[in-house]
C-alpha positions as CSV (number, residue, x, y, z in Angstrom):
1,M,-58.8,41.7,67.9
2,N,-60.5,38.5,68.5
3,H,-59.3,35.1,67.5
4,L,-61.6,34.9,64.5
5,T,-60.2,38.2,63.0
6,K,-56.6,37.1,63.6
7,A,-57.3,33.9,61.9
8,A,-58.9,35.7,58.9
9,V,-56.0,38.1,58.6
10,F,-53.5,35.2,58.9
11,G,-55.4,33.4,56.3
12,V,-55.5,36.3,53.9
13,A,-51.7,36.9,54.3
14,L,-50.9,33.2,53.8
15,A,-53.2,33.2,50.7
16,I,-51.1,36.0,49.3
17,A,-47.6,35.1,50.5
18,A,-47.7,31.4,49.6
19,P,-48.0,31.6,45.8
20,V,-45.5,34.5,45.7
21,A,-42.9,32.4,47.7
22,A,-43.9,29.3,45.6
23,E,-43.5,31.2,42.4
24,A,-39.9,32.5,43.6
25,Q,-39.1,29.0,44.5
26,S,-40.2,27.6,41.1
27,R,-38.4,30.4,39.3
28,Q,-35.2,29.4,41.1
29,D,-35.8,25.8,40.2
30,R,-36.3,26.5,36.6
31,R,-33.1,28.7,36.4
32,E,-31.1,25.8,38.1
33,F,-32.7,23.2,35.7
34,R,-31.7,25.3,32.7
35,E,-28.2,25.7,33.9
36,D,-28.0,22.0,34.5
37,R,-29.2,21.2,31.0
38,R,-26.7,23.7,29.5
39,D,-23.9,22.1,31.5
40,D,-25.1,18.6,30.3
41,R,-25.2,19.7,26.7
42,R,-21.7,21.2,27.0
43,D,-20.4,18.0,28.5
44,F,-22.1,15.9,25.8
45,H,-20.6,18.0,23.1
46,R,-17.2,17.8,24.6
47,D,-17.4,14.0,24.9
48,R,-18.5,13.7,21.2
49,R,-15.6,15.9,20.2
50,D,-13.2,13.8,22.2
51,D,-14.6,10.6,20.7
52,R,-14.3,11.9,17.1
53,R,-10.7,12.8,17.7
54,D,-10.0,9.4,19.2
55,F,-11.7,7.7,16.2
56,R,-9.5,9.8,13.8
57,H,-6.4,8.8,15.7
58,D,-7.5,5.2,15.8
59,R,-8.3,5.2,12.0
60,R,-4.9,6.8,11.3
61,D,-3.2,4.0,13.3
62,Y,-5.2,1.4,11.5
63,R,-4.2,2.8,8.0
64,D,-0.6,2.8,9.1
65,D,-0.8,-0.8,10.3
66,R,-2.5,-1.8,6.9
67,R,0.2,0.1,4.9
68,D,2.9,-1.6,6.8
69,Y,1.2,-5.1,6.4
70,R,0.9,-4.4,2.6
71,R,4.4,-3.4,2.4
72,D,5.5,-6.7,4.1
73,Q,3.2,-8.7,1.9
74,R,4.1,-7.0,-1.4
75,W,5.5,-8.8,-4.4
76,D,9.3,-8.6,-4.5
77,R,10.7,-8.7,-8.1
78,N,14.1,-9.9,-6.7
79,N,12.7,-12.9,-4.7
80,R,11.2,-15.5,-7.1
81,D,9.6,-17.5,-4.1
82,W,7.7,-14.4,-2.7
83,W,4.4,-16.3,-3.2
84,R,5.4,-19.2,-1.0
85,G,3.4,-19.4,2.3
86,R,0.5,-17.2,1.0
87,S,-3.0,-18.5,1.5
88,D,-4.1,-17.6,-2.0
89,F,-1.3,-19.8,-3.6
90,R,-1.9,-22.9,-1.2
91,D,-3.1,-24.9,-4.3
92,Y,-0.3,-23.9,-6.6
93,R,1.8,-26.8,-7.7
94,G,3.8,-25.2,-10.5
95,A,3.1,-24.8,-14.2
96,R,0.7,-27.3,-15.7
97,Q,0.4,-27.8,-19.5
98,G,-3.0,-26.5,-20.7
99,Y,-3.8,-24.7,-17.5
100,W,-3.4,-21.4,-15.9
101,Y,-3.2,-20.8,-12.3
102,A,-5.0,-17.8,-10.7
103,P,-4.4,-17.1,-7.0
104,S,-7.5,-17.7,-4.9
105,Y,-9.2,-19.3,-8.0
106,G,-7.0,-22.2,-8.6
107,Y,-6.1,-23.8,-11.9
108,Y,-8.4,-23.3,-14.9
109,R,-8.3,-24.7,-18.4
110,V,-7.1,-22.7,-21.3
111,E,-7.7,-22.9,-25.0
112,P,-4.5,-24.1,-26.7
113,R,-4.2,-21.0,-28.8
114,Y,-3.9,-18.8,-25.7
115,Y,-1.4,-21.1,-23.8
116,G,1.8,-19.3,-23.8
117,A,0.3,-16.2,-25.3
118,R,2.2,-12.9,-25.0
119,W,-0.4,-10.2,-24.0
120,Q,0.2,-6.8,-25.4
121,R,-1.3,-3.4,-24.8
122,G,-4.1,-2.5,-27.3
123,H,-5.1,-6.3,-27.7
124,Y,-8.4,-7.7,-26.2
125,L,-8.4,-10.3,-23.5
126,P,-10.9,-13.1,-24.4
127,H,-14.3,-12.9,-22.7
128,N,-13.7,-16.4,-20.9
129,Y,-10.7,-15.1,-19.1
130,R,-12.0,-11.7,-17.8
131,T,-13.4,-13.2,-14.6
132,Y,-10.3,-14.0,-12.8
133,Y,-9.8,-10.6,-11.1
134,V,-6.9,-9.9,-8.9
135,R,-8.4,-9.6,-5.5
136,D,-5.5,-7.9,-3.7
137,P,-3.5,-5.6,-6.2
138,Y,-1.4,-4.3,-3.3
139,A,0.1,-7.7,-2.9
140,Y,1.8,-7.2,-6.3
141,G,2.8,-3.6,-5.8
142,L,0.0,-2.2,-7.9
143,R,-2.2,0.8,-7.3
144,P,-5.9,0.4,-7.3
145,A,-7.3,0.1,-10.8
146,P,-8.9,3.2,-12.3
147,R,-12.6,3.4,-12.6
148,G,-13.8,1.1,-15.3
149,Y,-10.8,-1.1,-15.3
150,R,-9.8,-4.3,-13.4
151,Y,-6.6,-6.2,-13.0
152,V,-7.0,-9.9,-14.3
153,H,-4.8,-13.0,-14.0
154,A,-3.8,-14.3,-17.5
155,G,-1.3,-17.0,-17.1
156,N,1.8,-15.7,-15.3
157,D,0.9,-12.2,-16.2
158,I,-1.4,-9.7,-14.6
159,V,-3.3,-7.5,-17.2
160,L,-5.2,-4.3,-16.6
161,I,-8.3,-4.4,-18.8
162,A,-11.3,-2.3,-19.5
163,I,-14.1,-4.1,-18.0
164,A,-16.6,-3.3,-20.7
165,T,-14.5,-4.2,-23.7
166,G,-11.6,-6.3,-22.5
167,L,-9.1,-3.8,-24.0
168,I,-5.7,-4.4,-22.4
169,A,-4.3,-1.1,-21.0
170,S,-1.1,-2.6,-19.4
171,V,0.7,-5.9,-18.8
172,L,2.8,-6.9,-15.8
173,S,4.6,-10.0,-17.2
174,G,6.0,-13.1,-15.4
175,V,4.7,-12.4,-12.0
176,Y,4.9,-16.0,-10.6
């Protein structure tokens, strides 16, 4: 065989073998790529699951801390000075004739006919006094108000009223 024939045979063999080898190589690469992607997805899902678990535990710890704080800050019926040192009572200087004090709101003028009023369940709270909401019911040992109701400061009392009508549902007397 002469050199030209050998070169032609070698060229034909190379033309046939190179794509087959390249295809085999690329198949192997694709398989490895798919396996790598699958491993990456598994790791990602594991990490997300761990993050969710950690978040749940953190949330539980936060809730427990809040519950403990609220328990410490709660109104104590046996301690008449429970409100002293609280930031929402910083302006409180005792009872003033003709005024009521609402924590976080300050003193506000009251019509003479309502000063010293004894609120009762089933009566209506006047419209002017429905805006002094209790901002932190937990501080007074109260549960959250039901839907459609709010706790309101009315003199030294805390009154649970229907928002729409002002109907008094319950009264907590002599809070401070």
